[in-house]
N, C-alpha and C positions, 0 to 999 in steps of 0.2 A: 528839337530832335532834328528840324529840316535841316538847319545850319549845320549840325553835327554830321548828318550824312552828306551834305556837301564837301565838308572838308575830307571826309574819308574818300571820296570820289577824286577829289584833287590830287589826294596823296596816291591814290593808286594811279591814276593818270600819270603823277610824276614819277612813278616806279616804271611805269609801261615806257616813258620817254627815255629813262636813263639806263632801261635795259631794252635797246630796240631789237636785238637778236630773240627775244621773247615775244614781241608784241605781234601776235597773231601768226607767228611762223612756224608751221609745221614741215616735215622732211620735204614735202612736195612744194612748197611754197619758195619762188626763185625771186621774187619782187613783190613787196608790200609797202604800200605809201599811205599811211594815214593822214598826213598833210595836216596835222593839228599842232603843230608848233607855231609859235609867234616869229614873224619875219619870214624872209624869203628861203632860208635854209631848210631844205626838205631832206628828211631821214629815210632810209629804207629800213623798214624792219623785219626783213627776210634775214636769214642764217648768214646768206652771203655778204650782206651789207654794202649793195652797191653804192658807188659815190654818184650822186646827182647832181649834175650841172644845171643852173638856172639861167636862162637866157631872157633878154628883155625885162619886162616889168612882171613875170610871173611870180607869184608870192603865195604866202598862205593868209586866209582872209576869213573873218568871221562874217562876212557878210551873207553868205549862204552856208550851210553845212548839213550833210547828212547824219554824220556820227561826229561826236567829239568836240562840238562848237565852232570847228574850223575845216576848211577844205583849200585846194589849190585851185587859184584864180588865175584866169587868162583873159586878156582883154581884146584877143581877135588880130592884135597887130605886133606880130613879132614875138609873143610872148610863147616860150614852150621850156621844157626840160629834157634834159640828155644824158644817156647812160652809154657809155661806151660799150663797143662790142663785147660779148661774152657767151660762153658755152651754154650759161644759162636760158639764152635766148635762140640757141640752136636747136629746135626742136627736132630736127632730123625728119623721121617719118613716124615719130612717136606721138603719145597723146600730149595735149596742152588745154589749158582753160586761161583765158584773157577775160578779165573782168573788172567792171568799175561802175560807180553811180556818176551819173553825168546830168548836169542842169546847164540847159542852154538859153542863150538870151537872145539869139536871133537866127534866122535861116539862110546858111551860106552851103553853097554845093560843095561837096567834096571834104567839108569840114572834117580834119582828121583828129581823132583822140589818141590813138595809140600807134606807131608805124616802126617797122624797119624798113621801109621802102627807100629806094636809092643806092643801097649798098649792093652786094652779091645776092644774085637771084637764087633760089625765089625766096621773096620777103612779103609782108603782108601790110596792111592799113585797116586799121578799125576806125571806121568813119561814119559819114553820111553820103546818100547817093547825089547823083548829078544835078537834082536841083533841090537838096536839103531836107526833102519832104519824108525820107525813109532813112533807116539804118542799113549800113554797108559792111561787109566784109571782103575786102579787095586783096588779091593776090596777083604778083605782078607778071603772071604767065597770061593773065588777060581776063581772069574771071572776077566777076563783081556780084556777089551774093547778097540779096537785098530782101529786107522783110520788116514788118511793123512800121509804125507810123511815129515821126517825130513830132513830140509836144513840147512846145517851149515853157519856160518858166515852171518847171516840175523835175523832180529828181526822178531820173530814170536808171533802172538796173539793166546793164548793158553784158552780156556775156557769150563769147564763143567758145566752144570746146571740140575737140577732135580724140576720137577713140577709134582703133581699127579701121581707119582709114575714112571714117564718117565723120564729117564735120558738122555742129549744129549751131545756130543762133538762136539767142534767148533774150527776150525782152520783158523786163520785170518777171522773169521766170517762168514766160509762156513760150514754147518753142515756134518761131515764126518762119523758120526755113532750115533745110538741110541739103547737104551736097557730099558727094565723093571728093576727098582731099588726099591726095597721094604725093603731096609737096614734100621734098626734102629740104626743110627749111633751115639755111645757115645762119652763121652768127654776123650779126650787123649791128650797127649803134642803135639804140632805142631811143625814139622821139616820143613825148608825151605832150600833146597839145598841138602837133604840127606833123609833118610828113616831107619826104624828099630829101635828097642830100644837102641841098641848099636850105631847107626849112621854109615850108608854104603851107597853104591850107590850114591857116591858124585857128585853133578853138576861142570859140568867144562864150565864156561860160565857166562852171566849175567842175572839178572833178575829186571824187573823194572814195576813200578805200579801194584804191587800185590794187589788184592782186594778180600775177600771173603764176601758175603753177604746171609742174610737167606732168599731171594728170588730167583725167576728164573728170572733173568735179560733179557734172551733172551729164545725163544723157536722156532725160525726160523731164517734161514740166516740173517745175518746182515754184510755181507762182503763189502756193499755199506755205511755202517754207523760204520766202525772201529772207535774207539777212537783216537783222532787226537790232544789231548792235557791231561795234567795230570787232575786226576779226582778232580775238584775244588768244593768250596761250590755250594749248589743249590740254592743261592739267588738268581738267576735270574729266577727261575722256579716260574711261577705264574699263570700257567694253572691248574686248579684243575682237579683229574680224574672224570671219569663219571661210575656211577652205572646205569647198564640196569637190571630192573626186570625180571626174567624169570616166565612165567605165567601170570596169571590174577591178577589184582590189586585189586579185590574183590573174596573173596572165602566164601562158605558156607558149613559147615559141621554138621552133626546131631548130637544131644548130646550122648556122649558114645562112639561115631567113634573115630578112630584114623586120626590125621592130620598131613601128611607129606608135609614140605614146599618145594616148587620149587627152592628158593634160588634167587641169583641174579649175576650178573658178573660185572667186575669193569676194565676197562682200563685206562691207563695214557700214556699222550703224550712221556713221559721220561722214565718211569718204566714198561710200556708195559702191560701185563695182570698181575692185582695184584688181582685178585678174592680171593685169599686164605687169604688177609689181611683185608677182609669185616669183619666188626664188627656188629652182628646181636643181637638186643633187642626184647623181645616179645614172644620168644620161651622158652620152648614148650606152645603151647596153651592149656589150660584148657578145654577140651572138656567136662568135666563132669559137666561144669556151663554153663548154656545159657547166650549168652550176645556177645557183639562185642569186638574184640581184634585185637590191633595194631601190627604189626611187622615191625621194623624199620632197615633199613641197611644204616650205616654209613662207612665213609671210608676217610683217609687222604694220600696223596702222600710223598714221601721222603722228599720234601720240606715243608710240613706241609701244603700243600692245601688241604681245606676240599672239598669233594664232595658234591653235593646236596643231601640230605638223601633222601631216596626212602622207601616207606612205602607200605605195603599191609594190608587189612581189612578183619579179619576171623570173619565170624558169626557164632556161634554155636545155632542151632535152637533146641527149647525144644521139638520138636516133638509133643506138644499139640495143638489142634485146636483152631480157634478163639472162643469167648465166647460172645453170643448174649444176650442182656438185653432188656426186655419188660417191660415199666412201664407206666400205670399200664396194667396187664394181662388179666383184666376183667372190662368191661364198660357197665352199664345199663342206656338205652334211654327210654324215654318216646315216644310212637309212634308220628310218625311226627316230631319229634325233627331233629335238624342238628347234625350229626356226626363230632364233631370239630376238631379232631385228624389227619388233612390234612394240607398240602396237602401230597399226597402220603402216607398217614397213617405212617409216619415216627416221629411223635412227640413222644417222650419218649421210642424210640428204638434206639439201639446203638450196636455196635460190635467192639471188640478189640482184637488183636491178639499179642502175645509175640514179633514176629519178626516183622509183618508187621505195627503195631500200629492200628490206628483207619481204621477199614473197613465200618463203617457205610454208607458210599456212595455206597459201594458194595453190600448191602442187597438185597436179591431176595424177593419179598411179593408174596404170592399167597394165596389160598383160596378165600374168599368172594370177590365180585368184587366191586370196587369203582366206583362211590359214593354208599355207602350202601342205600338199599331200607328200610328205618324206618317205612314204612306203612305196613310191614310184621312183625306180631308178632312173636318172637321166637329168637333163637340164630343163631349169625352167626360168623364164626372163620376166622381169618386172620393168616396166618402162615409166618414165616421170617427165611430164609437160607442164608448161606453165606460160602464161601471157602476162604483160605488164598493162597498165592502164590505157596505155595508147594502142594496145593490139597486136604489139609485137611479141612473136612466140619465141621462146627460148630454143636452142637446138635440142631434140629429145635425147635425155641418157637413160641408161639402164643399168639395171644390176642383174646378172646370172647366178641363180642358185644352181648348184649341181649336187645331185644325190647319188651317192656311191655306196656300194654294199662290200665291205671288206670282212664282215664278221661271219665266220663258219657256222652252219648249223649244228645242233646238239642232237647226237644220234644216241639212242638207248637200245641195246640189244636185250634178247629173251633171257630171263636168269638162268635157266635150264633148258637146253636144248632138247636132247632125247638120248635114248638109249636102243641099241638094236643092232642087227648083222650090218654088214658091210653094204649090203644093197637096200637096206630097209629103213633108213636113218630119217626121223622126221622131227623138225624142230620150228618153235614158235616163230611169230611175226615181231620184226624190230620197229620200233617207234622213231620219230624225229620231228624236231620245231626248228623253225626259222623266223627271223624278223619279217623277212620278204616272202618266203615261201620255198618248201623243198621241192625239189624237181623230180630226184628218184632217190632210193636207198639200194645199195647193192652190197653182196657179202662174197666172200673167198670160198664158200664150202666146196668141196671136189665134186666136180660134175658128174664124175662116173661111180661115186659112192666114197663111204668113209672106209679107212682101214680099221683093223680091230686095235684097239685102245683110244687114247684121249686124242681129239682133234680140236684145235682153237679154231674157232670161225670168226672172222673180223666184219662188221657191218659198217657201210659207209654211206653217210647222206650228203648229198649235193643239192646247192641252192640254184637259183638262175644266175646268179653271178660267177657260179664255178666254185663257190667256196666249198671246201670239204670238211 
């Protein structure tokens, strides 16, 4: 069984060798050297597949190995690897990680492991310090950042990361120093096992599992989670990263104002903090045009697992108040009629706001009291007001209800008046009714007396509107 397992392992290793683009290369990996092939030909297993030039007697050796049975060997006398200038190593002001396992044979000052020094500034050297007893990261603007103790004849994991202008050095997963790094690193040739344009300060020892990435893979101690195997494909990573919105999911800004987005953060179970890789769509918000805008935050991890998108809605308000519509704005009623624009006198009345939409149900009615007294001739004014959620009040609108009386009263004369002489005629009282009220009843009986014979007397009732 042990022999069978060894065969499987060798077949798997052969598969990785034949497919270098898969061997530990996630989307953030810009260089990956396993250095576990026979001979001096060293292959880059990143997606870019950089061409590696071998100088001196640098080779791959089984004398020492952290993983895979072999490592890159340098004898300290003119041995180094070189990769031509490439945008992959032009970190600019962005995030990066430089990491490798190193096994040193001797104490040499300024012994360089990985370097872009000697080309266009700024550049860097991952190295030992001036007496060879401590680890160092040097940038050519004159800063030498030192931490940790160099121990010979022992595999040590060296890593330098930068995120958000903070650089950190980790030795065997423990943070040994940090500093502010605002360098705009440019594209220069990359040397492994030496530094400077003419090559010097050579490494005397072995380097294994060298990886350069364009993210900060660690920002805190990881000494309890040091790599325990070669960097293999991330096919077993099926857990997506998580995006967390900073601030509110809904925001409102007035037209013409400046909108500043609070952004989001992202974490991954393997990649750690990967906020810098969030892809944001929907910015900038056009605050000159009222409306609703959606900002979307997307992200995938190194294995291609997509996070659930997170969105924020930004409403640009117009600063305009609501608008009230009253149709009809004037109504004429006959006295005594029923005012039929009810209930609540809201028929034909509406209110609309650009942001809040229909505010009809929020209208406040004032003025004349309902139900209207239609027995009172004249005008009665009903007012309508409303405000939006921003407190902006609409221009008050009103409806005028005019009560008119055009109906004459009904007058009833006595059935039989009277009989008598010309000077002694007496007749009964007439009656009259009106919806509003009778103001007078008159008749045309002769003032000086009735003549002999039949005389017709006419009674006339008059209301307040003058209707007879």
